[in-house]
Structure formats: C-alpha cells, structure tokens
Steps between C-alpha positions, in 0.01 A plus 500: 500500500386163631179296503248613760225260598148646513147356524330277243430629152656847497305702238582870539774723644520865609834672561548770771838644409494752786506222758664225283197277545338267249143391561408167342142369470464132587164411347481133598546571871329840532801694616746774404870448563709802588858461374785718626707526182805633688535160668301280253269359766134488586441724802121464527211295356167679519183289499233651277229231494158667477346266763653234725253238369573578132688243291866568432584659166206738466706818549716704421595538134671837486645804676450871466712781636310748703 
C-alpha cells in the first residue's frame, strides 16, 4: 500500500469491500474522497458543502453506510 493524497483534515472513513472503495471525509474542505484501493488512488472527490456561500470547514464530520 502507498500514500494516497486526499483533502484537508481527513476525519472519518467508510470501507465498501464489495467495490474495493474507501470513502474519506475531508472536513476542512467539505468533501469526500473516493479511493480505489485496488490501485491506491483517488478516483473522485465529492463536494458536500451545505451552501456555496458557507465558510469552508463546516461539514462533513462522518459517514454512514446506507
């Protein structure tokens, strides 16, 4: 395994073993990184800011499988 760069202040992770994906919450830039663990690389960064005019670092703080 190697180092995979994600967003600022990663605070939580959720593993999807079926698809070999690791979801990482980046609290300080309001995003979730999607890591493909087969290739150890970020394949997507999902913006989750509540409002475009909100200050950075207000969300998210966790993940929940559903």
